C-alpha positions as CSV (number, residue, x, y, z in Angstrom):
1,M,19.9,132.3,-21.8
2,L,21.7,135.7,-21.2
3,M,25.4,136.4,-22.2
4,T,27.2,139.7,-22.6
5,V,30.3,139.7,-24.7
6,P,33.7,140.7,-22.7
7,Q,34.9,144.6,-23.6
8,G,38.1,144.2,-25.8
9,Q,36.8,141.1,-28.0
10,S,37.3,141.2,-31.3
11,K,35.0,141.2,-34.0
12,L,34.0,137.5,-34.4
13,R,31.4,135.9,-36.2
14,I,28.6,134.9,-34.0
15,D,28.2,131.4,-35.0
16,K,32.0,130.7,-34.0
17,Y,32.3,133.0,-30.7
18,L,29.1,130.8,-29.7
19,A,30.6,127.3,-30.8
20,I,33.6,128.4,-28.5
21,H,31.7,130.0,-25.3
22,V,28.3,127.7,-25.7
23,E,28.7,124.7,-23.9
24,N,28.2,121.1,-25.5
25,S,27.2,123.3,-28.7
26,S,29.0,123.7,-32.4
27,R,28.2,125.9,-34.9
28,T,26.0,123.7,-36.4
29,K,23.8,123.7,-33.8
30,I,24.3,127.4,-33.8
31,K,23.3,128.2,-36.8
32,K,20.1,126.2,-36.9
33,A,18.6,127.9,-33.7
34,I,20.0,131.2,-35.1
35,S,17.8,130.2,-38.9
36,E,14.9,129.8,-36.3
37,G,15.4,133.1,-34.7
38,L,16.2,131.4,-31.3
39,I,19.5,133.2,-30.6
40,E,18.8,137.4,-30.5
41,V,21.6,140.2,-29.9
42,N,20.4,143.5,-28.5
43,G,16.8,142.4,-28.7
44,R,17.4,141.8,-32.3
45,K,17.6,138.9,-34.5
46,I,20.6,138.0,-36.1
47,K,22.3,135.9,-38.8
48,A,24.8,133.7,-38.7
49,N,27.8,136.2,-40.5
50,Y,27.0,138.7,-37.5
51,L,30.0,140.2,-36.0
52,V,29.9,139.9,-32.0
53,S,31.8,143.3,-30.6
54,G,31.7,144.1,-26.8
55,G,28.9,145.2,-24.8
56,D,26.6,143.1,-26.7
57,I,24.1,141.0,-25.0
58,I,23.0,137.9,-26.3
59,D,19.9,135.7,-25.5
60,I,19.9,132.2,-26.6
61,T,17.3,129.6,-26.2
62,L,19.2,126.5,-28.2
63,P,17.0,123.9,-29.2
64,S,17.0,120.1,-27.5
65,Y,18.7,117.7,-29.5
66,S,18.3,113.5,-29.2
67,E,21.1,112.2,-27.3
68,K,21.0,109.2,-29.6
69,E,21.0,111.1,-32.9
70,D,23.5,109.7,-35.9
71,V,26.7,110.7,-36.4
72,Q,26.4,112.9,-40.2
73,P,28.8,114.2,-42.4
74,E,29.3,117.9,-41.6
75,N,31.4,120.2,-43.7
76,I,33.3,121.7,-41.4
77,P,36.6,123.2,-42.7
78,L,39.6,121.9,-42.0
79,D,43.3,123.6,-41.6
80,I,45.2,121.0,-43.0
81,I,48.7,120.7,-42.6
82,Y,49.6,117.8,-44.4
83,E,48.3,115.0,-46.5
84,D,48.9,112.1,-48.1
85,N,47.6,108.7,-49.1
86,Y,47.9,107.4,-45.3
87,L,47.6,110.1,-43.1
88,M,46.7,114.1,-42.6
89,V,47.6,116.4,-40.3
90,I,45.7,119.1,-39.1
91,N,45.6,122.0,-36.7
92,K,42.6,121.5,-34.8
93,R,40.4,125.1,-33.4
94,A,39.6,125.7,-29.9
95,G,36.6,124.9,-29.3
96,M,36.3,121.6,-32.1
97,V,35.1,118.5,-29.9
98,T,37.1,115.4,-31.2
99,H,35.0,112.7,-30.8
100,P,31.1,112.2,-30.8
101,A,29.7,111.8,-27.7
102,Y,26.9,112.6,-25.1
103,K,25.4,116.5,-26.3
104,N,28.0,116.6,-28.7
105,Y,26.7,114.8,-32.2
106,S,27.5,117.3,-34.1
107,G,30.0,119.8,-34.8
108,T,33.1,117.5,-34.3
109,L,36.3,116.3,-36.3
110,V,35.0,113.5,-36.9
111,N,32.0,114.8,-38.1
112,A,34.1,117.2,-40.5
113,L,36.3,114.1,-41.2
114,M,33.4,112.3,-42.7
115,Y,32.7,115.2,-45.0
116,Y,36.3,115.4,-45.8
117,L,37.7,111.8,-46.5
118,G,33.8,110.4,-46.7
119,T,32.7,108.0,-44.6
120,D,33.4,104.9,-47.1
121,K,36.6,105.6,-46.8
122,L,36.9,106.0,-42.6
123,P,39.2,103.1,-41.4
124,K,36.9,100.3,-39.9
125,L,38.0,99.2,-36.8
126,N,35.7,97.3,-35.0
127,G,33.9,95.3,-38.7
128,D,30.9,96.5,-38.0
129,K,28.9,98.8,-40.7
130,T,29.2,101.8,-39.0
131,G,33.1,101.3,-39.1
132,G,33.2,102.6,-35.5
133,I,32.6,105.9,-36.6
134,E,33.4,107.3,-33.2
135,R,37.0,106.8,-33.8
136,A,37.6,106.6,-37.0
137,G,40.9,107.7,-37.8
138,I,42.0,108.9,-34.6
139,V,44.7,108.0,-32.6
140,H,44.8,110.6,-30.2
141,R,42.5,113.6,-28.9
142,L,43.2,117.0,-27.6
143,D,40.9,118.7,-25.2
144,K,37.8,120.5,-26.9
145,M,39.3,124.0,-26.1
146,T,42.8,123.1,-26.7
147,S,44.0,124.0,-30.0
148,G,47.1,122.4,-31.6
149,V,48.3,119.9,-34.1
150,M,46.9,116.0,-34.3
151,V,47.2,113.3,-37.0
152,I,44.3,111.4,-38.1
153,A,45.1,108.2,-40.5
154,K,43.2,107.3,-43.5
155,D,43.3,103.6,-43.9
156,E,43.1,101.0,-40.6
157,D,46.6,99.9,-41.1
158,T,47.6,102.8,-40.8
159,Q,45.2,103.6,-37.6
160,R,46.7,100.8,-35.9
161,K,50.6,101.4,-36.9
162,L,50.0,105.2,-35.8
163,S,48.1,103.8,-31.9
164,K,51.6,101.6,-31.7
165,L,53.5,104.6,-31.6
166,F,51.2,106.7,-29.8
167,S,51.3,103.6,-26.9
168,Y,54.8,103.1,-27.2
169,H,55.6,107.1,-26.6
170,D,57.6,107.1,-30.1
171,I,56.1,110.6,-30.4
172,E,57.6,113.7,-30.3
173,R,55.0,115.9,-28.9
174,E,55.5,119.5,-27.1
175,Y,52.6,121.8,-26.1
176,H,53.6,125.9,-25.7
177,A,51.2,127.2,-22.4
178,V,50.7,130.7,-20.4
179,V,51.0,129.3,-16.0
180,W,50.4,130.9,-13.5
181,G,53.2,132.1,-11.6
182,H,57.2,132.0,-11.8
183,F,59.2,128.2,-11.4
184,S,61.6,127.9,-9.1
185,E,63.7,126.2,-11.2
186,K,63.3,127.1,-15.1
187,K,63.3,123.5,-15.7
188,G,62.2,119.6,-14.6
189,L,59.9,116.9,-15.2
190,I,56.9,116.5,-13.0
191,D,56.3,112.9,-12.5
192,R,52.6,112.1,-10.3
193,P,50.3,109.7,-11.7
194,I,47.1,110.5,-12.8
195,G,43.9,109.2,-12.2
196,R,39.7,109.9,-12.2
197,N,39.1,112.6,-9.7
198,P,36.8,110.8,-7.4
199,K,34.7,113.9,-6.4
200,D,34.2,114.6,-9.9
201,R,34.1,112.1,-12.7
202,K,34.8,114.8,-15.5
203,K,37.8,115.6,-13.4
204,F,41.6,114.3,-13.2
205,T,43.6,114.4,-10.0
206,I,46.8,113.4,-8.9
207,S,46.2,110.0,-7.4
208,E,48.4,107.5,-6.5
209,K,46.0,104.4,-7.9
210,G,46.3,106.3,-11.2
211,K,48.3,105.8,-13.9
212,P,52.1,106.9,-14.2
213,A,52.2,110.3,-15.9
214,Q,55.6,112.5,-16.9
215,T,55.9,115.8,-17.8
216,E,58.9,117.9,-19.2
217,Y,58.4,121.9,-18.8
218,E,60.8,124.5,-19.3
219,V,59.9,128.2,-19.2
220,I,60.3,130.1,-21.8
221,K,59.3,133.5,-20.5
222,E,58.5,135.0,-17.5
223,F,56.2,138.0,-17.3
224,D,55.0,140.0,-14.5
225,F,52.8,137.4,-12.6
226,T,52.8,134.5,-15.4
227,S,54.8,132.4,-17.2
228,L,55.2,131.1,-20.9
229,V,56.4,127.5,-20.7
230,K,56.8,125.0,-22.8
231,L,55.9,121.1,-22.3
232,K,57.1,117.8,-23.2
233,L,55.0,114.6,-22.7
234,H,56.5,111.7,-22.3
235,T,53.1,109.6,-21.4
236,G,49.7,110.9,-22.5
237,R,47.1,110.7,-20.2
238,T,43.3,112.6,-20.4
239,H,44.2,116.5,-18.9
240,Q,47.8,115.6,-18.0
241,I,49.0,119.1,-19.1
242,R,46.4,120.7,-16.9
243,V,46.4,117.8,-14.0
244,H,50.2,118.3,-13.8
245,M,50.6,122.3,-13.9
246,H,47.2,122.6,-11.2
247,S,49.4,120.4,-9.1
248,V,52.6,122.3,-8.5
249,G,51.2,125.3,-7.7
250,H,51.2,127.6,-11.9
251,P,47.3,126.0,-13.2
252,V,47.1,126.7,-16.9
253,F,45.8,130.4,-17.7
254,G,42.2,130.8,-18.6
255,D,41.6,127.4,-17.4
256,P,37.9,126.6,-15.9
257,D,38.4,123.4,-14.6
258,Y,41.7,123.7,-12.8
259,D,41.7,127.0,-11.3
260,G,43.2,128.8,-13.7
261,R,40.6,131.8,-13.6
262,K,41.4,133.1,-10.3
263,A,45.1,134.9,-9.4
264,H,47.4,132.5,-7.8
265,G,50.1,133.8,-5.2
266,L,49.3,137.4,-5.6
267,Q,48.1,140.6,-3.1
268,L,45.4,141.5,-5.4
269,T,44.9,145.6,-5.7
270,S,41.6,146.7,-7.5
271,K,43.8,147.6,-10.5
272,L,45.8,144.7,-10.5
273,K,42.1,142.7,-10.1
274,Q,40.5,144.4,-13.4
275,R,44.1,144.0,-15.0
276,I,43.2,140.3,-14.5
277,N,39.8,140.5,-15.4
278,N,40.4,141.8,-18.7
279,L,43.2,138.8,-19.5
280,L,40.6,136.4,-18.7
281,D,38.3,138.1,-20.8
282,I,41.1,137.7,-23.8
283,M,41.4,134.2,-23.0
284,P,38.4,132.5,-22.4
285,R,39.9,129.2,-21.9
286,Q,42.9,127.2,-21.2
287,A,46.0,128.7,-23.1
288,L,47.6,125.6,-24.1
289,H,48.6,125.0,-27.2
290,A,49.7,121.5,-28.9
291,K,52.5,123.4,-30.8
292,V,54.4,120.4,-32.4
293,L,54.3,116.7,-33.3
294,G,56.7,114.7,-34.7
295,F,56.8,110.8,-35.4
296,S,58.4,108.8,-38.0
297,H,55.8,107.4,-40.6
298,P,54.0,104.5,-40.1
299,I,54.3,103.2,-43.8
300,T,57.5,105.0,-45.0
301,G,59.9,105.4,-42.4
302,K,60.4,108.9,-42.5
303,Y,60.2,110.9,-39.9
304,L,57.5,113.7,-40.5
305,R,57.9,116.8,-37.8
306,F,55.3,119.9,-37.2
307,E,55.2,122.9,-35.7
308,T,52.4,125.2,-35.8
309,E,52.1,129.0,-35.0
310,L,50.1,130.3,-31.3
311,P,46.3,131.0,-32.1
312,E,45.5,134.4,-32.1
313,D,43.8,134.2,-28.8
314,I,46.8,133.2,-26.8
315,K,49.2,135.7,-29.1
316,C,46.7,138.3,-28.2
317,L,47.3,137.4,-24.1
318,I,50.8,137.1,-24.6
319,G,51.0,140.8,-26.1
320,E,48.9,142.0,-23.3
321,L,51.1,140.8,-20.4
């Protein structure tokens, strides 16, 4: 597979860059491929610390991996915001898969937790010897290319209690996103049920047969043809924000699955088209970040609230806008 690094790309380690841009990959798989000489840049073999820059041509041949691979501990750095004896709160980077699944048995958050906490200390909710490792400690998820704050339980009791908080919606969750277009009403509630897309089982859509879903939005700032919005979840459906924003004609900027990589409501000139392409190069993922997470500690009862900064790619996008 050949890919060209877009002009304007800031220097970034190639293992990090490819883990973000190559589907079903991870830094571990990328490093393995580099060590085996399966990745070249501009016709030459490189090391994992090579810094990509605009115009680089990358030739990739990723080795195939068994879909039945065991989930193993991996020394993957975690951005830990808070930790005590019962739980930890992290700031997940874009590109990290939450749970191991088909073609993603490596480089996930669970792999990192297995290394950091130890497999013998992970919550074991299903009573078997593996401890249901694919769910270990995790009570909610963020999409692979969505960044932001997450809470992880460190024991079974805490995991059950946190899961109840999420199921009862007793959690404060606030996201920030750059979306296409301007809203006629600067704040409101989107109340539309969400179900699987019958034409593509990996996607979701508005469906009367779906589950109830409510997303509260408020415009923070408007740009020429996009808006920065604050979003609060009242439910927790898969892809909820991305589906809801798409359903009201304001897809999340850069979203490859819900029409976020094409212009909306614009008469395109060649100059404007070039500008939009440049912006999309900056944001190869959906411009969506889980900014705030607040909840009552399931053991101590103390209210905890965590707020994270927007990641550099979204900051850069907003700066250009």
